[in-house]
C-alpha positions as CSV (number, residue, x, y, z in Angstrom):
1,M,-28.2,-12.5,30.3
2,S,-30.2,-12.8,33.6
3,K,-28.3,-12.8,36.8
4,R,-28.4,-15.8,39.2
5,K,-29.2,-15.4,42.8
6,R,-26.3,-15.6,45.3
7,G,-27.9,-18.7,46.8
8,D,-27.4,-20.7,43.7
9,R,-24.7,-23.4,43.9
10,A,-21.4,-22.5,42.4
11,S,-21.5,-25.6,40.3
12,K,-24.6,-24.4,38.5
13,R,-23.1,-21.1,37.6
14,P,-22.1,-20.6,34.0
15,V,-18.4,-20.3,33.5
16,Q,-17.7,-17.1,31.7
17,H,-14.4,-16.8,29.9
18,Q,-13.1,-13.2,29.3
19,Q,-12.4,-12.9,25.7
20,S,-9.1,-11.1,24.9
21,K,-9.5,-8.0,22.8
22,Q,-8.7,-8.3,19.2
23,H,-6.5,-5.7,17.5
24,L,-5.5,-4.7,14.1
25,H,-2.0,-3.5,13.7
26,L,-1.2,-1.0,10.9
27,L,2.3,-0.4,9.7
28,L,2.2,3.0,8.0
29,D,4.9,5.1,6.3
30,D,3.6,8.3,8.0
31,W,6.8,9.1,9.7
32,E,9.7,10.9,7.9
33,R,12.3,8.5,9.3
34,G,10.4,5.3,8.8
35,Y,7.2,3.5,9.8
36,S,4.7,3.8,12.6
37,I,2.8,0.9,14.1
38,H,-0.8,1.7,15.0
39,R,-3.0,-0.5,17.2
40,L,-6.7,-0.4,16.5
41,D,-9.4,-2.0,18.7
42,V,-11.4,-4.4,16.4
43,D,-14.3,-4.6,18.9
44,A,-14.9,-0.9,18.2
45,F,-15.5,-1.4,14.5
46,D,-19.0,-1.0,13.3
47,S,-19.7,-3.8,10.9
48,D,-22.9,-2.1,9.7
49,A,-21.0,1.0,8.6
50,V,-19.3,-0.6,5.6
51,L,-19.8,2.4,3.4
52,S,-18.7,4.9,6.1
53,P,-14.9,4.6,6.4
54,K,-13.2,5.4,9.6
55,R,-10.1,7.6,9.6
56,V,-7.0,6.4,11.5
57,T,-6.2,9.0,14.1
58,E,-4.9,7.0,17.1
59,P,-1.2,7.7,18.0
60,P,1.3,4.9,17.2
61,I,2.4,2.4,19.8
62,A,5.9,2.1,18.2
63,R,8.1,3.4,15.4
64,I,10.7,1.7,13.3
65,E,13.4,3.6,11.4
66,S,13.6,2.2,7.8
67,P,13.8,3.6,4.3
68,H,10.3,4.0,2.8
69,V,11.2,2.3,-0.4
70,R,11.5,-1.1,1.3
71,S,8.0,-1.7,2.7
72,W,8.1,-5.3,1.3
73,N,10.7,-6.1,3.9
74,F,8.2,-6.0,6.7
75,V,6.5,-9.3,7.6
76,S,4.5,-10.8,10.5
77,H,5.2,-14.2,12.0
78,G,3.1,-15.3,15.0
79,S,2.8,-12.2,17.2
80,K,6.0,-10.5,15.9
81,I,6.4,-7.9,13.2
82,F,9.9,-8.2,11.6
83,A,11.6,-5.2,10.0
84,M,14.1,-6.6,7.5
85,K,16.0,-3.3,7.1
86,P,18.9,-2.9,4.7
87,R,22.0,-4.8,6.0
88,E,24.2,-1.7,5.8
89,S,21.9,0.1,8.3
90,S,21.3,-2.6,10.9
91,P,23.5,-5.4,12.3
92,G,20.3,-7.4,13.2
93,V,16.6,-7.5,12.5
94,P,14.2,-5.7,14.9
95,A,11.2,-7.8,15.8
96,F,8.4,-6.1,17.6
97,D,5.9,-8.3,19.5
98,A,2.4,-6.9,19.1
99,H,1.2,-8.8,22.2
100,T,3.9,-8.0,24.8
101,L,5.0,-4.7,23.1
102,A,8.5,-5.9,23.5
103,L,11.3,-5.4,21.0
104,T,13.9,-8.1,20.3
105,I,16.7,-8.5,17.8
106,C,16.6,-11.4,15.3
107,P,19.7,-12.5,13.4
108,W,20.0,-11.8,9.7
109,P,19.6,-14.7,7.2
110,S,23.0,-15.9,6.1
111,C,22.5,-14.5,2.5
112,R,21.5,-11.0,3.5
113,A,20.4,-10.5,-0.1
114,D,18.7,-7.2,-0.3
115,H,19.4,-6.5,-3.9
116,V,16.3,-8.4,-5.0
117,I,12.6,-8.3,-4.0
118,P,12.5,-11.0,-1.3
119,I,9.4,-13.2,-0.5
120,F,8.7,-13.6,3.2
121,V,5.9,-15.9,4.1
122,S,4.8,-17.4,7.5
123,V,3.7,-21.0,6.9
124,G,4.0,-24.3,8.8
125,G,5.1,-22.6,12.0
126,K,8.2,-21.1,10.2
127,L,9.0,-17.8,8.6
128,F,10.4,-18.5,5.1
129,L,12.6,-16.3,3.0
130,F,12.5,-17.3,-0.7
131,L,15.1,-15.9,-3.1
132,E,15.5,-17.1,-6.7
133,D,18.5,-19.1,-5.8
134,R,18.2,-19.7,-2.1
135,T,15.6,-20.6,0.6
136,E,16.0,-20.1,4.4
137,Y,13.6,-20.3,7.3
138,L,13.4,-19.1,10.8
139,A,11.7,-21.4,13.4
140,D,10.3,-20.4,16.8
141,P,12.9,-18.6,19.1
142,T,14.8,-20.6,21.5
143,P,13.8,-20.5,25.3
144,Y,14.9,-17.3,27.1
145,D,17.5,-19.1,29.2
146,S,18.8,-21.3,26.3
147,D,22.5,-21.1,25.2
148,V,21.4,-22.0,21.7
149,P,21.2,-18.9,19.5
150,W,18.1,-18.1,17.5
151,S,19.1,-18.5,13.9
152,W,18.0,-19.0,10.3
153,T,18.3,-22.4,8.6
154,A,19.4,-22.7,5.0
155,V,17.6,-25.4,3.0
156,V,20.5,-27.5,1.7
157,D,20.4,-28.3,-2.0
158,A,17.2,-26.3,-2.4
159,P,16.2,-26.1,-6.0
160,P,15.8,-22.6,-7.5
161,L,12.4,-21.1,-7.4
162,P,10.2,-22.2,-10.3
163,F,9.4,-18.5,-11.0
164,Y,10.9,-15.0,-10.6
165,N,10.1,-13.1,-7.4
166,A,8.8,-10.1,-9.4
167,Q,6.3,-12.3,-11.2
168,V,4.3,-13.2,-8.0
169,S,0.7,-12.0,-8.3
170,C,-0.9,-13.7,-5.3
171,Y,-0.5,-16.4,-2.7
172,A,-2.4,-18.2,0.0
173,V,-1.8,-20.9,2.7
174,H,-3.8,-24.1,2.4
175,P,-6.0,-25.0,5.4
176,D,-3.6,-27.9,6.2
177,G,-1.3,-25.1,7.5
178,R,1.8,-26.4,5.8
179,T,1.2,-25.9,2.1
180,L,1.8,-22.5,0.4
181,F,0.2,-21.8,-3.0
182,V,1.8,-19.1,-5.2
183,S,0.6,-17.8,-8.6
184,A,3.4,-16.3,-10.7
185,G,4.2,-15.9,-14.4
186,G,1.0,-17.5,-15.6
187,G,1.3,-20.6,-13.5
188,T,0.5,-21.8,-9.9
189,F,2.9,-23.7,-7.7
190,S,2.7,-25.1,-4.2
191,F,5.4,-25.4,-1.5
192,D,5.3,-28.0,1.3
193,A,6.8,-26.5,4.4
194,D,7.5,-30.0,5.8
195,R,9.1,-31.6,2.8
196,L,10.6,-28.3,1.6
197,E,9.6,-29.0,-2.0
198,W,7.9,-27.1,-4.8
199,T,5.2,-28.6,-7.1
200,H,3.9,-27.2,-10.3
201,R,0.1,-27.3,-10.1
202,G,-0.7,-26.0,-13.6
203,D,-0.6,-23.2,-16.1
204,W,-3.3,-21.2,-14.5
205,V,-3.4,-18.6,-11.8
206,L,-5.5,-18.0,-8.6
207,P,-7.9,-15.0,-9.0
208,F,-6.4,-12.9,-6.3
209,D,-4.3,-9.8,-5.9
210,G,-1.8,-10.2,-3.0
211,Q,-2.6,-12.5,-0.1
212,A,-5.8,-14.5,0.1
213,Y,-7.1,-16.1,3.3
214,F,-8.9,-19.4,4.0
215,D,-12.4,-18.9,5.6
216,P,-13.5,-22.2,7.3
217,Q,-17.2,-21.3,7.0
218,L,-17.0,-20.7,3.3
219,E,-14.4,-23.5,2.8
220,A,-12.8,-21.1,0.4
221,W,-10.0,-18.6,0.0
222,V,-11.1,-15.0,0.1
223,G,-9.1,-12.0,-1.3
224,L,-9.0,-8.9,-3.4
225,C,-9.8,-9.6,-7.0
226,G,-6.8,-9.7,-9.3
227,D,-8.7,-9.0,-12.5
228,R,-7.9,-5.4,-13.6
229,D,-11.5,-4.9,-14.8
230,K,-12.8,-6.0,-11.4
231,A,-10.3,-4.3,-9.1
232,G,-11.9,-3.2,-5.9
233,H,-14.1,-6.3,-5.5
234,L,-13.6,-9.3,-3.3
235,C,-13.6,-12.7,-4.8
236,S,-13.3,-16.3,-3.5
237,C,-12.4,-19.7,-4.8
238,N,-12.9,-23.3,-3.6
239,V,-10.0,-25.0,-1.9
240,T,-9.4,-28.7,-2.9
241,A,-6.8,-31.2,-1.9
242,E,-5.2,-31.7,-5.3
243,F,-5.7,-28.5,-7.4
244,T,-5.1,-30.2,-10.7
245,R,-7.3,-27.7,-12.5
246,P,-8.3,-24.0,-12.0
247,P,-10.6,-23.7,-8.9
248,Y,-14.1,-22.4,-9.3
249,G,-14.3,-18.7,-8.3
250,K,-17.0,-16.2,-7.2
251,L,-17.0,-12.5,-7.4
252,C,-18.5,-10.2,-4.7
253,K,-20.9,-7.7,-6.4
254,D,-20.1,-4.8,-4.2
255,K,-17.2,-2.6,-5.2
256,L,-15.3,-1.6,-2.1
257,F,-12.8,0.9,-3.5
258,D,-11.8,2.5,-6.8
259,K,-8.2,1.5,-7.7
260,K,-8.1,4.2,-10.5
261,A,-9.2,7.1,-8.2
262,D,-6.6,9.9,-8.0
263,L,-6.4,9.7,-4.2
264,H,-6.2,5.9,-4.0
265,R,-2.8,4.7,-2.9
266,G,-3.3,1.0,-2.0
267,A,-5.5,-1.5,-0.3
268,K,-5.0,-4.5,1.9
269,L,-7.4,-7.2,3.1
270,V,-6.8,-8.7,6.5
271,Y,-8.6,-11.8,8.0
272,M,-9.6,-11.2,11.5
273,G,-11.0,-14.7,12.2
274,D,-14.7,-15.9,12.5
275,S,-15.3,-15.0,8.9
276,K,-14.6,-11.4,9.6
277,F,-12.4,-9.3,7.3
278,C,-11.1,-5.8,7.5
279,L,-10.2,-3.7,4.4
280,V,-7.6,-1.0,4.9
281,E,-7.3,1.6,2.1
282,S,-4.6,4.2,2.0
283,M,-5.5,7.5,0.3
284,F,-3.9,10.8,-0.4
285,Q,-5.5,13.9,1.1
286,S,-3.9,17.1,0.0
287,T,-0.2,16.7,0.9
288,R,-0.8,14.1,3.5
289,M,-1.6,10.5,3.4
290,T,-4.8,9.3,5.2
291,T,-5.6,5.7,6.0
292,W,-9.2,4.6,6.1
293,L,-10.8,1.5,7.4
294,T,-13.7,0.0,5.6
295,G,-15.7,-3.3,5.9
296,A,-15.1,-5.4,8.8
297,G,-1.7,0.9,2.1
298,A,1.2,1.8,2.0
299,G,3.0,-0.4,4.5
300,A,1.3,-3.5,5.9
301,C,-1.5,-4.7,8.1
302,F,-1.3,-7.5,10.8
303,A,-4.2,-8.9,12.9
């Protein structure tokens, strides 16, 4: 961009907004006592080096003590990463703010049910906890000087989940921001975060493995393919208002990782915004675990 002369009127000068750096936060089980949070600069990623993975070597910005067997108890909501540790080891829930690098303590849900695999999902401005016989949600924290405690809200007379937690194969948030779609046990269901109601959409499943993300430019959900024969590929499907029938899907021809490889441990797709995605693959290397970044693991990834 050419520079203007000092004599130009200030009103004619283009207003330049300094864009905040975008970061990817990796939660890895690379610490013997728990998990480490690594912060990576997204601007330093080379989008042209898709086939040349980058090894994660940066030191962590924080660590959280927690048993490794409970990685599903970590969830992000807004700018916070929650560590739902076993109730017997923690009187509260540590919540690490990735923007301020501050640590706060969140109260436990009233059920404290850690004997089943919980489902934590951020949708409609709330963090939901779904158990097979109970639903609770956590709204935004109260103001710093408020006398009202930050607490979970139990959904009164909530019907039981229309599926078992262990049956969930994938999920995605509708672009309306309040509707969650879940495929489980051969069917697909939606949850309205405002009405707090489940709806059975049909006896078909979305084509993803894990979480899928809405891309506004494609007007479609994008995620890792859930078909075993096509594992390692990305796929997408159209997003409609009603979803009365299985959505039309597309498969990316490029295979990004080999799920059957001996060193493969896991993969996670993260949406970075502006139609950019980051694929994080965890691999074994000798006796150590190495995490590689490809494209735009064990543990979790948060933008």
